[in-house]
Each structure stands twice: as C-alpha cells, then as structure tokens.
N, C-alpha and C positions, 0 to 999 in steps of 0.2 A: 246135190243141190243143184248145181248148174244144169244138168240132165232133166231135172224136174221142171225147170223154168221153161223148157223148150215148146211146152204146148200146154194151155188151160184146158182144152178140151180133153187131151190125155188123162190130164189129173182128175176132170170131172167124170170121164166114163170110169176111170179106176175107182172112184169114191161111190158111184152110184153102183158098180158092180158089188162091190164088198157089201154095201148096205142090201142088195138085193138076195145076195148068198147067205148072210146072217141072219136076214129079218125073220124067217119062218124058224129058226132054231134056237131063239133066244125068248127071254120073258119080257123083254122091253120092245116089243114090235111096235107099240104105238111111236114111240119116240123115232125109231127108224121109218117108220111111213111117214111121219111127219117131215124128216129130213129128205126122203125120197121125192115128197111133194114138192119141196122147194128145189131141190137140184135139177128134177126132170126138165123143167120150163128153162132152165139155165143153159144147160148144154146147147140148145140150138142158137141162142142168142151169144154164146161164147166163140162158137164156130164162125159166126158173122162177124163178131168184133175183132177176132183174131186175122180173119181174112181182110177186113176193111184196115185194120192197122198195118198189115203186111203191106198192102198197096201203098198206104200214105207213109210207108216207111217209119212207122213209129217204133220205140223201143218196145220190146217184149216184157220188160220189166215193169211196166205199167200194170200189167195184171198179177205181177208176182205175189201182192198179198193175198189176192184171192186164190191163187194157185197153192200157196203154202198152207191156207187154211183148209182147203181141201185134201191137202196131203195129211194135214193133223187129224182131219176127220176120217180118213181112211185108217189112218193107225189106231184112233180111238175105237172106232167100230171093230176093227179087228182084235184089239185088245178086251173090248167086252164081250166079243163072240166066246171067249174062253171062259167066261163067269157062267157056270152051269150048275145045275142041281138046285132043288129045292131048298136044301139046307144052307145055302149058300146066299142069306138073306142081305148080309152086309154087303157083299159085292155087288149084288142085283140092286140094291138102292145106290151105291156109289156110282154104278154106270148109268142109271136113269138120271142122277142128278148131272154127272158130267155130261150126258149127252144134251139135256135140256139146258145147259151153261153153255154147251158148244152150238147148238141152234141158235140161241140168241146170239152169239158172238158172231157167227156164220152169216146171219142176217145184217148185222152191223156192217161187216167188213164187206160183204156184196154191195149193200147200198152204199157206202162210202166210195167204192171203186167205181160203181156205176154214175154216181153224181159226178165224180170227177171225169169220166169218159164223156158224158153228157156236155158238162161246162166247156171242155176242151173243144168238142165237135161244134158246139154253138159258136166259140171264138174262131175256130179255123172258117166256118161258114160265113161269118161275117167278114171275114179278112178276104174271103175269094169273091164276095159280092162288091166290094168297093172297088 
C-alpha cells in the first residue's frame, strides 16, 4: 500500500490502461467507457495537482483516498474481465452492478478530494495576499 501512495498519476494510468485492455473483451463495455470518460480528463489534472503539491511541500496523503479508489477500480475491472461467456448471466449482471456502484462511489470520492483541494488552495491564497 505504501508504494501505491507514491503517485496518483501512476494509479490513474494503471486504472485507465486496465479499462482500455478489458473494454473490448467483455459485455459491459458501456460501464467501462463511462469510467474511461471520467478518468481520462482526471489524469492531466492529477499530474498538475501532484506537481503543485510537491512544490508547496504538501503531504502525498492528501490524494490517498482517490488513489486508493483507483486501485480498487483497477482490481474490480480486472476481476470483471474474468467473467466471460454468454451463459454466465449472473456474473455479468453482478459485474455491471458493481461497476455502476463503483462509478458512483468514484465520482463522490473525486468530488470530495477535489473540493478539499480547492478549499485549501483558496485559504492558502488568502494567507499569501494578506
């Protein structure tokens, strides 16, 4: 886990890569495309946030909930990629439901982390203007 917290951009790329590899091989492509569309713009923002946080000597742990969620998503997509075959209706249904729930949860975590970053940055800006 400690190694995973090293970089958010690494976790994001790993998550995006597993989505792209699995997407065309499974029957829940729509759910994976939805996750991909959410994750793709986040990657460039994460890179910038990490750089600015390093420059401001902020702890890496600020992004830990988001990184952890991306790692969870990587594992979920990987697990769901093993559900194959037209006869495995229950497995496909369960994976679709898990992916939908994960997407909602990921959006919530992302929103919370980003709002906290914005609030902290605004407070820092006010301090430096005084």
